[in-house]
C-alpha positions in Angstrom: -6.3 4.8 -24.5 -6.1 8.1 -22.7 -8.8 10.6 -23.6 -9.3 14.3 -22.8 -12.2 13.3 -20.5 -9.5 11.8 -18.1 -8.0 15.3 -17.7 -9.4 17.7 -15.1 -7.7 20.5 -17.1 -9.8 19.6 -20.2 -12.9 20.6 -18.2 -11.6 23.7 -16.4 -11.2 26.2 -19.2 -13.8 28.8 -18.2 -15.6 30.4 -21.0 -16.0 34.1 -20.4 -19.6 35.1 -21.3 -20.4 38.1 -23.4 -22.8 39.4 -20.7 -22.3 42.9 -19.4 -19.8 43.3 -16.5 -21.7 43.5 -13.3 -20.7 42.9 -9.7 -22.6 39.7 -9.6 -21.1 38.5 -12.9 -17.6 39.4 -11.7 -18.1 37.7 -8.4 -19.4 34.6 -10.2 -16.4 34.4 -12.5 -14.0 34.9 -9.6 -15.6 32.1 -7.7 -15.6 29.8 -10.7 -12.0 30.4 -11.4 -11.1 29.9 -7.7 -13.0 26.6 -7.7 -11.2 25.5 -11.0 -7.9 26.3 -9.4 -8.7 24.5 -6.1 -10.2 21.5 -8.0 -7.1 21.1 -10.2 -4.7 21.7 -7.3 -6.2 19.5 -4.6 -9.6 17.8 -5.3 -9.3 16.0 -8.6 -7.6 12.6 -8.9 -7.3 10.5 -12.0 -9.2 7.3 -11.6 -6.4 5.4 -13.3 -4.2 6.6 -10.5 -6.6 5.2 -7.9 -6.7 1.9 -9.8 -2.9 1.7 -9.7 -2.8 2.7 -6.0 -5.2 -0.3 -5.3 -3.0 -2.7 -7.0 0.1 -1.5 -5.1 -2.0 -1.5 -1.9 -3.1 -5.0 -2.4 0.4 -6.3 -3.1 1.8 -4.4 -0.2 -0.8 -5.9 2.2 -0.1 -9.4 1.0 3.6 -9.1 1.5 3.1 -7.5 4.9 0.8 -10.4 5.9 3.5 -12.8 5.0 6.0 -10.8 7.0 3.7 -11.0 10.1 3.1 -14.6 9.4 6.6 -15.4 10.6 5.7 -14.5 14.1 1.9 -15.1 13.8 1.4 -17.3 16.7 4.2 -15.8 18.8 2.5 -12.4 18.6 -1.3 -13.2 18.6 -2.0 -16.6 20.2 -2.6 -17.3 23.8 0.6 -19.2 23.8 2.5 -16.2 22.6 4.3 -13.3 24.2 0.9 -11.5 25.1 -2.2 -13.7 25.5 -5.5 -12.1 25.0 -6.6 -12.5 28.7 -3.6 -10.5 29.8 -4.5 -7.6 27.5 -8.1 -7.7 28.7 -6.9 -7.8 32.2 -4.3 -5.1 31.8 -5.2 -3.3 28.7 -2.4 -1.5 26.8 -4.8 1.3 25.6 -8.5 1.9 25.1 -8.4 0.6 21.5 -10.1 -1.9 19.3 -8.6 -5.2 17.9 -10.6 -7.8 16.0 -7.9 -10.4 16.9 -8.9 -10.6 20.6 -11.5 -13.1 19.5 -8.9 -15.5 18.0 -6.7 -17.2 20.5 -5.7 -20.6 19.2 -3.4 -21.6 16.3 -6.1 -23.0 14.1 -8.4 -20.0 14.6 -5.5 -17.6 13.9 -4.4 -19.4 10.7 -8.0 -19.6 9.5 -8.2 -15.8 10.1 -4.8 -15.5 8.3 -6.3 -17.2 5.2 -9.4 -14.9 5.2 -7.2 -11.8 5.4 -5.1 -13.2 2.5 -8.2 -13.7 0.4 -9.4 -10.2 1.2 -6.1 -8.7 0.3 -6.1 -10.6 -3.1 -9.6 -9.4 -3.7 -8.3 -5.8 -3.1 -5.4 -6.4 -5.4 -7.6 -7.5 -8.4 -10.4 -5.1 -7.5 -13.2 -7.6 -6.8 -15.9 -6.3 -4.4 -13.5 -3.6 -3.9 -15.3 -1.4 -1.4 -16.0 -4.4 0.8 -12.4 -5.4 0.5 -11.2 -2.0 1.4 -13.3 -1.8 4.6 -12.4 -5.3 5.7 -8.7 -4.6 5.0 -9.0 -1.5 7.2 -10.5 -3.6 10.1 -8.0 -6.4 9.7 -4.9 -4.2 9.5 -5.9 -2.0 12.4 -6.7 -5.0 14.4 -3.2 -6.5 13.7 -1.7 -3.3 14.5 -3.5 -2.8 17.7 -3.2 -6.4 19.1 0.3 -6.0 20.5 1.2 -2.4 21.1 4.7 -3.3 22.2 5.6 -3.8 18.5 3.8 -0.7 17.2 5.9 1.9 15.5 5.3 4.9 13.3 4.9 2.6 10.3 1.8 0.9 11.8 0.2 4.4 12.1 1.0 5.3 8.5 -0.3 1.9 7.4 -3.6 2.4 9.3 -4.0 6.0 7.8 -3.3 4.8 4.3 -6.1 2.3 4.6 -8.4 4.8 6.3 -8.1 7.5 3.7 -8.2 5.2 0.7 -11.5 3.9 2.0 -13.0 7.2 0.8 -11.7 6.6 -2.7 -13.3 4.5 -5.5 -10.2 2.3 -5.9 -12.2 -0.2 -8.0 -13.3 2.1 -10.9 -10.4 1.3 -13.1 -8.0 -1.7 -13.7 -10.4 -3.9 -11.7 -12.6 -7.0 -11.9 -15.4 -4.8 -10.7 -15.0 -2.4 -13.6 -14.6 -5.3 -16.0 -17.9 -7.0 -14.9 -19.7 -3.7 -14.9 -18.7 -3.2 -18.5 -19.7 -6.8 -19.5 -23.1 -6.2 -17.9 -23.5 -2.8 -19.6 -23.2 -4.1 -23.1 -23.2 -7.6 -24.7 -21.5 -7.6 -28.0 -22.2 -10.3 -30.6 -20.3 -9.3 -33.7 -16.9 -8.1 -34.7 -18.2 -4.8 -35.5 -19.7 -4.3 -32.1 -16.4 -5.4 -30.5 -14.5 -2.8 -32.5 -16.9 -0.1 -31.4 -15.5 0.9 -27.9 -17.5 4.1 -27.5 -19.9 2.9 -24.8 -18.1 0.0 -23.5 -17.1 1.8 -20.2 -19.3 3.9 -17.9 -18.7 7.5 -18.6 -18.0 8.4 -15.0 -15.1 6.0 -14.9 -13.3 7.9 -17.5 -13.6 11.3 -15.6 -11.4 12.4 -12.7 -12.7 11.6 -9.2 -13.3 14.9 -7.4 -13.7 14.8 -3.7 -12.5 16.5 -0.4 -10.3 13.4 0.2 -7.9 14.8 -2.4 -7.3 17.8 -0.1 -7.1 15.6 3.0 -4.5 13.5 1.2 -2.4 16.5 0.4 -2.6 17.7 4.0 -1.7 14.2 5.4 1.4 14.0 3.3 2.3 17.6 4.4 1.9 16.8 8.1 4.0 13.6 7.9 7.0 15.2 6.3 6.7 18.7 7.6 6.5 17.7 11.3 9.1 15.1 10.9 11.3 17.9 9.4 10.7 20.5 12.2 11.0 18.0 15.0 14.5 16.9 13.8 16.0 20.0 15.4 19.0 18.2 17.1 22.6 18.8 16.1 22.8 15.3 14.6 20.3 16.5 11.8 20.8 20.3 11.5 24.4 20.9 12.5 26.8 18.0 12.6 24.8 15.9 10.0 25.9 12.7 11.6 22.4 11.2 12.1 22.9 8.6 9.2 26.2 7.5 10.8 24.4 6.8 14.2 21.4 5.1 12.6 23.5 2.8 10.5 25.1 1.3 13.6 21.8 0.4 15.3 22.3 -3.3 15.0 18.8 -4.2 16.1 17.4 -2.2 13.0 19.9 -2.6 10.2 19.9 -5.3 7.6 22.9 -7.7 7.3 23.9 -5.9 4.1 24.2 -2.6 5.8 26.0 -4.1 8.7 28.6 -5.6 6.3 29.3 -2.4 4.3 28.8 0.4 6.7 32.5 0.5 7.9 33.5 1.3 4.3 31.2 4.2 3.7 33.1 7.5 4.1 31.9 9.8 6.8 31.5 12.6 4.1 29.0 10.3 2.3 27.1 9.7 5.4 26.9 13.4 6.0 25.6 13.9 2.5 22.9 11.2 3.1 21.9 13.0 6.2 21.5 16.3 4.3 19.6 14.5 1.5 17.2 13.1 4.0 16.5 16.4 5.9 16.3 18.3 2.5 13.8 15.8 1.1 11.6 16.0 4.2 11.7 19.7 3.9 10.8 19.8 0.1 8.0 17.2 0.1 5.6 19.3 2.1 5.9 22.2 -0.4 5.3 19.7 -3.2 2.1 18.4 -1.6 0.5 21.8 -1.1 1.7 24.0 -3.9 -1.4 25.1 -5.9 -1.7 24.8 -9.7 0.8 27.2 -11.3 1.4 27.5 -15.0 4.1 29.9 -16.3 3.7 30.2 -20.0 3.4 26.6 -21.2 5.3 25.2 -18.1 3.1 23.5 -15.6 5.0 24.1 -12.4 2.6 22.1 -10.2 3.0 19.0 -12.5 6.7 19.0 -12.1 6.7 19.8 -8.5 4.4 16.7 -7.9 6.9 14.6 -9.9 9.7 15.9 -7.7 7.7 15.0 -4.6 6.9 11.5 -5.9 10.6 10.9 -6.7 11.8 12.2 -3.3 9.3 10.0 -1.4 10.4 6.9 -3.2 14.1 7.9 -2.9 13.7 8.2 0.9 11.6 5.2 1.5 13.0 2.6 -0.8 16.3 3.5 0.8 14.9 3.3 4.2 13.0 0.0 3.6 16.0 -1.8 2.0 18.5 -0.9 4.7 16.4 -1.0 7.9 13.8 -3.3 9.5 11.1 -0.6 9.8 8.1 -2.9 9.3 5.3 -1.3 7.1 6.6 2.3 7.4 8.7 2.8 4.2 6.4 0.8 1.8 3.2 2.4 3.1 4.6 5.7 2.1 5.7 4.5 -1.3 2.1 3.4 -1.9 0.9 6.9 -0.6 3.2 8.5 -3.1 1.4 6.8 -6.1 -1.5 9.1 -5.5 0.7 12.0 -6.8 0.4 10.5 -10.4 -1.6 12.9 -12.7 -3.3 12.8 -16.1 -0.3 14.1 -17.8 1.9 11.2 -16.3 -0.5 8.7 -17.6 -0.5 10.4 -21.1 3.4 10.3 -21.1 3.3 6.6 -20.0 0.8 5.6 -22.7 2.7 7.3 -25.4 5.8 5.5 -24.3 4.2 2.1 -24.0 1.9 2.0 -27.0 3.7 0.4 -30.0 1.7 0.3 -33.3 3.9 -2.6 -34.4 2.1 -4.8 -31.9 -1.3 -4.1 -33.6 -3.0 -7.4 -34.5 -6.3 -8.6 -36.1 -8.0 -11.2 -33.9 -10.0 -13.7 -36.0 -12.7 -15.6 -34.0 -15.6 -17.8 -34.5 -18.8 -15.8 -33.8 -20.9 -18.9 -33.2 -18.8 -20.0 -30.2 -20.0 -18.6 -26.9 -16.7 -19.2 -25.1 -14.7 -17.5 -28.0 -17.0 -14.5 -28.0 -16.7 -14.2 -24.3 -12.9 -14.2 -24.5 -13.0 -11.6 -27.2 -15.3 -9.4 -25.1 -12.7 -9.6 -22.3 -9.9 -8.7 -24.7 -11.8 -5.7 -26.1 -12.0 -4.3 -22.6 -8.4 -4.9 -21.7 -7.2 -3.3 -25.0 -6.9 0.2 -23.7 -4.2 1.0 -26.3 -6.7 0.2 -29.2 -4.3 -2.2 -30.9 -6.6 -5.1 -31.4 -9.1 -5.3 -34.3 -11.6 -8.1 -34.3 -12.9 -9.9 -37.5 -15.2 -12.9 -37.8 -13.9 -16.1 -39.2 -14.7 -16.5 -43.0 -13.9 -20.1 -43.7 -14.5 -23.4 -41.9 -10.8 -23.7 -41.4 -10.8 -20.4 -39.5 -13.8 -21.3 -37.5 -12.2 -24.6 -36.4 -9.4 -22.6 -34.9 -11.9 -20.7 -32.7 -9.5 -17.8 -32.1 -6.4 -16.7 -33.9 -4.6 -13.8 -35.5 -4.0 -12.7 -39.0 -0.3 -13.5 -39.7 1.6 -10.3 -39.8 3.2 -11.4 -43.2 -0.2 -11.6 -44.9 -0.3 -9.5 -48.1 -3.4 -8.3 -49.8 -3.8 -9.8 -53.2 -5.2 -7.5 -55.9 -8.4 -8.7 -57.4 -8.6 -9.3 -61.1 -12.3 -8.8 -61.3 -13.0 -5.1 -61.9 -16.5 -5.5 -60.5 -15.4 -7.3 -57.3 -15.3 -4.3 -55.1 -16.3 -6.2 -52.0 -13.8 -9.0 -52.5 -12.0 -9.7 -49.2 -8.1 -9.9 -49.2 -6.5 -13.3 -48.9 -5.0 -13.9 -45.4 -3.3 -16.5 -43.2 -4.7 -17.0 -39.8 -2.5 -18.7 -37.1 -3.4 -20.0 -33.7 -1.7 -21.7 -30.7 0.6 -20.3 -28.1 2.4 -17.9 -30.6 -0.8 -16.1 -31.6 -2.0 -15.8 -27.9 1.3 -14.4 -27.0 1.0 -11.7 -29.7 -2.5 -10.9 -28.5 -1.3 -10.5 -24.9 1.7 -8.3 -26.1 -0.7 -5.8 -27.7 -2.3 -5.2 -24.2 -1.1 -2.6 -21.7 2.0 -4.1 -19.8 1.2 -7.3 -21.9 4.8 -7.7 -23.0 5.8 -8.3 -19.4 3.8 -11.6 -19.5 3.6 -12.4 -23.3 7.2 -13.9 -23.4 6.2 -16.6 -20.9 3.7 -18.1 -23.4 6.5 -18.6 -25.9 8.8 -20.6 -23.5 8.3 -24.3 -22.8 6.8 -25.9 -20.9 4.2 -23.1 -20.6 4.0 -23.0 -24.4 3.2 -26.7 -24.6 0.7 -26.4 -21.9 -1.0 -23.4 -23.7 -1.3 -25.4 -26.9 -2.7 -28.4 -25.1 -5.3 -26.2 -23.3 -6.4 -24.5 -26.5 -6.8 -27.8 -28.2 -8.8 -29.3 -25.4 -11.0 -26.3 -25.1 -12.1 -26.3 -28.7 -15.7 -27.4 -28.9 -15.9 -28.0 -25.1 -15.5 -24.7 -23.4 -18.8 -23.2 -24.3 -20.7 -26.2 -23.1 -18.7 -26.8 -20.0 -19.0 -23.1 -18.8 -22.4 -22.5 -20.2 -21.5 -19.8 -22.6 -23.9 -19.0 -25.3 -24.0 -16.4 -28.1 -27.6 -15.5 -27.5 -27.6 -13.4 -24.4 -29.9 -10.7 -23.3 -28.8 -7.1 -23.8 -27.3 -5.3 -20.7 -30.0 -3.9 -18.5 -29.9 -0.2 -17.7 -29.1 0.9 -14.2 -32.2 1.5 -12.2 -33.0 4.8 -10.7 -32.7 3.3 -7.2 -29.1 2.4 -8.0 -28.3 6.1 -8.9 -30.0 7.4 -5.7 -28.1 4.9 -3.6 -24.9 5.9 -5.3 -25.5 9.6 -4.7 -26.4 8.9 -1.0 -23.3 6.8 -0.5 -21.2 9.5 -2.0 -22.6 12.2 0.3 -22.1 9.9 3.3 -18.5 9.2 2.3 -17.7 12.9 1.9 -19.3 13.7 5.4 -17.5 10.9 7.0 -14.2 12.0 5.4 -14.7 15.5 6.8 -15.4 14.2 10.3 -12.3 11.9 10.3 -10.2 14.8 9.0 -11.4 17.0 11.8 -10.6 14.3 14.3 -7.2 13.8 12.8 -6.4 17.6 12.9 -7.5 17.7 16.6 -5.3 14.6 17.2 -2.3 16.3 15.6 -2.7 19.5 17.6 -2.7 17.6 21.0 0.0 15.0 20.1 2.7 16.9 18.1 5.5 18.4 20.1 5.4 21.7 18.2 1.7 22.2 18.5 0.4 20.7 21.8 1.5 23.4 24.2 0.2 26.3 22.1 -3.1 24.6 21.3 -3.7 23.7 24.9 -3.0 27.3 26.0 -5.3 28.6 23.4 -8.2 26.4 24.5 -7.5 27.5 28.1 -7.8 31.2 27.0 -11.0 30.5 25.1 -12.5 28.8 28.1 -11.4 31.6 30.4 -12.7 34.4 28.0 -16.2 32.8 27.3 -16.7 30.8 30.4 -16.7 27.5 28.5 -15.4 24.1 29.5 -13.9 22.9 26.2 -11.5 20.1 26.4 -8.4 20.1 24.1 -9.6 16.7 22.8 -13.2 15.8 23.5 -14.1 12.2 24.2 -15.8 11.8 20.8 -12.7 13.0 18.9 -10.4 10.9 21.0 -12.5 7.8 20.3 -12.4 8.4 16.6 -8.6 8.6 16.5 -7.5 6.2 19.3 -10.0 3.4 19.0 -8.3 2.2 15.8 -4.9 4.0 16.4 -5.3 6.8 13.7 -2.6 8.9 15.4 -0.6 11.8 14.2 2.8 11.7 16.0 5.3 12.6 13.4 8.8 12.5 15.3 10.6 9.6 13.7 14.3 9.7 14.9 13.7 13.1 16.6 15.0 15.3 17.8 18.2 13.3 17.4 18.9 9.9 16.0 19.2 6.8 18.2 22.7 6.6 19.8 22.3 3.7 22.1 21.7 0.2 20.8 20.4 -2.8 22.8 18.5 -6.1 22.9 17.1 -8.8 25.3 19.5 -11.7 26.0 18.2 -14.6 28.0 20.6 -17.1 29.8 18.5 -20.1 30.5 19.5 -23.4 31.8 17.8 -26.4 30.3 16.9 -29.8 31.8 20.0 -31.3 30.4 22.3 -28.5 31.6 22.8 -26.5 28.4 22.8 -22.6 28.5 20.3 -21.5 25.8 18.6 -18.3 24.7 15.1 -19.4 23.9 14.5 -16.4 21.6 17.5 -17.3 19.4 17.5 -21.1 19.9 21.4 -20.6 20.4 23.7 -20.1 23.4 23.3 -16.5 24.9 25.5 -14.0 23.2 26.4 -11.0 25.3 28.9 -9.5 22.8 27.2 -6.4 21.3 30.4 -4.6 20.7 31.3 -6.8 17.7 27.7 -7.4 16.5 27.0 -7.0 12.9 23.1 -6.7 12.8 21.0 -8.9 15.1 19.1 -10.3 12.1 15.8 -9.5 13.7 12.7 -8.5 11.8 10.8 -5.3 12.9 8.4 -7.2 15.2 11.1 -8.7 17.5 13.3 -5.7 17.2 10.6 -3.4 18.7 9.4 -6.0 21.1 12.8 -6.4 22.7 13.3 -2.7 22.9 9.9 -2.1 24.5 9.7 -5.1 27.0 12.7 -4.0 28.9 11.2 -0.7 30.0 9.7 -0.1 33.4 6.3 0.6 31.8 6.2 -2.9 30.3 6.9 -4.8 33.5 3.3 -5.9 33.6 3.9 -7.9 30.4 7.2 -9.5 31.5 5.5 -12.5 33.2 3.7 -13.4 30.0 7.1 -13.2 28.2 8.4 -15.7 30.9 5.6 -18.1 30.3 6.3 -17.9 26.6 9.9 -18.7 27.3 8.9 -21.8 29.4 6.8 -23.1 26.5 9.9 -23.6 24.5 9.6 -27.4 24.5 6.2 -27.1 22.9 7.7 -25.1 20.0 10.8 -27.4 19.5 9.3 -30.7 20.4 12.3 -31.5 22.6 11.7 -32.4 26.3 15.3 -31.6 27.1 14.6 -27.9 26.2 12.6 -27.6 29.5 13.9 -24.5 31.3 14.8 -25.0 35.0 16.2 -21.6 35.7 17.5 -18.5 33.9 18.3 -14.8 33.8 16.9 -12.2 31.5 19.2 -9.2 30.6 18.9 -6.0 28.7 22.3 -5.6 27.1 23.1 -2.3 25.6 26.0 -0.3 24.0 26.8 3.1 22.5 26.9 3.4 18.8 30.4 4.4 17.3 31.3 8.0 17.6 31.4 9.9 14.2 34.4 9.0 12.0 34.9 5.7 14.0 33.4 2.2 13.5 33.7 0.6 17.0 30.8 0.5 19.5 31.7 1.1 23.1 30.3 1.3 26.6 28.5 -2.0 26.7 26.3 -2.6 29.8 24.5 -5.7 31.0 21.4 -5.0 33.2 19.6 -7.9 34.8 15.9 -7.5 34.5 14.8 -10.5 36.4 15.6 -14.2 37.1 13.4 -17.2 37.1 13.0 -20.8 38.2 11.1 -23.7 36.9 7.8 -22.3 38.1 6.5 -19.0 39.4 6.8 -15.5 38.1 9.8 -13.2 37.5 12.1 -12.6 40.4 13.1 -9.0 40.6 16.1 -7.7 42.4 15.4 -5.2 45.1 17.1 -1.8 44.6 20.7 -1.7 46.0 21.1 -5.5 45.9 
């Protein structure tokens, strides 16, 4: 259940003292009111929101890991497109990647399993802080291993993991929270189970107040504000044809968009462009508006709801129509941090149904049953479960069940039998378990599964097999020691850790601010000129970005370059096409395992994922020539991947094939060009044409 203690507003009403008005008293009241306003506006986050964000983050990281798994060896192994020794010899950047130490397929897949276990631990909230830190290291290492496939989404993903590391994501809705509660108090009777007053640590029910709340608001502001102002081209601000151009970038669009884009009216495309640019202009305002209450209307609350809606409107649309990698979904996870106490209160009122209330009857002498009831009492945040001890041998034999909803109280005929208990019918099995689960928050989502065969049959068999055996097998007993109080050292360590976290957050924020000033188009020139003026005026030798600041942001790629599709959308499309000749004389593109296809004019989505889409787009540039030989070696290893000796390449040509996206109000691409990057033979490196040949 929600409680007033969850709300920052419940603790912010300043009580005006009756002391005489003095300058000191007036100043104290002003500072107090300012702090209350700042805290409610930027610093306080509901811990339930943090718990939900953790669940979404864990699920997101798991799905992203499976996405990367499709090209796991191609990207990261020494038989892939960019072996570790090449990066160490010709580094892409001065950054860190844990994956440099994993080069073979067995090593990489073992690491993949460790990452999966870490992300699952984050999802359920087990050893949450450790899982958060490991997730940050793993994700930034994956993002930094091959910078040829890095895009803005990888940066957002890294920043999401960085900033959430400063948040206690495991305080609510977590295994950690559940275990802490189980250690805190050990109930033995039904009355103790029904008393929920001290079941959860008090601090877990209060808002989390930290500087990270302000940092989060500023980060969301920066992402959308600078993306908004950097889209100054006519495609965004005058002609509103940006959506039209982007929908015809075949290396990025999904097959669904490719099949339907020709039928979308140009006016609708213009409307979508205006909706995107308007959303990016409104969201920064939603992130930074301070608390404002007019009458009984909380403006800040509704503005945050608008911001949350717009972020998800934008990025669910982007993520389902384009292969942008982690970009869209990372920002959807970011948006969940906009949820406030009032949102949780409304949600609880909407989900709580008193008709689902049930009385759970259990055997107090069974250690396993008591343990299960203790778990249920902690999951029952709606307060719909009441616990009662079994009264008869028949009820005790069931171990756990519920009072049938049709049970009626029978009036006692004995006037003196004030303590007589009403007659009741106790039922067990899969149906009873399903009703118990349905009473829990979001329980109805899963309860129906227990009623459907074969899971219902399996549930009945499991309950029957566990009776009389579970306690002995798992070592559960009723007589357990009371929970031990938290030691003073733990409190001191917790306070010290919190202070260190706040300090580290401030340092990383200053580094991020400095990175934004030197990287963003709209700030870098003015900032560098300002630093030069300060140096000239005071005789200093300040650098626009000191080495220490650069290390903090660049070592793990915590960048701040917000200019997606800026200043104009992409109007030229292209991809890599390889025309290789195999040992048996076939012409084959080793990337597609099909004959080379040079027809981009009539293409309807290349069907790439984000990894290959960005790799092909980057590897053709002059700046990537140092990495084209490793690509050639990857192509020559085709027989190792297919297991067919006839796939040995004896010669070939590698082309960059491009065309122009259709002009507005048209659907036909034009101006296809085929540029030869290099040729190759059975051995040796790429053969580049000399200029003019």
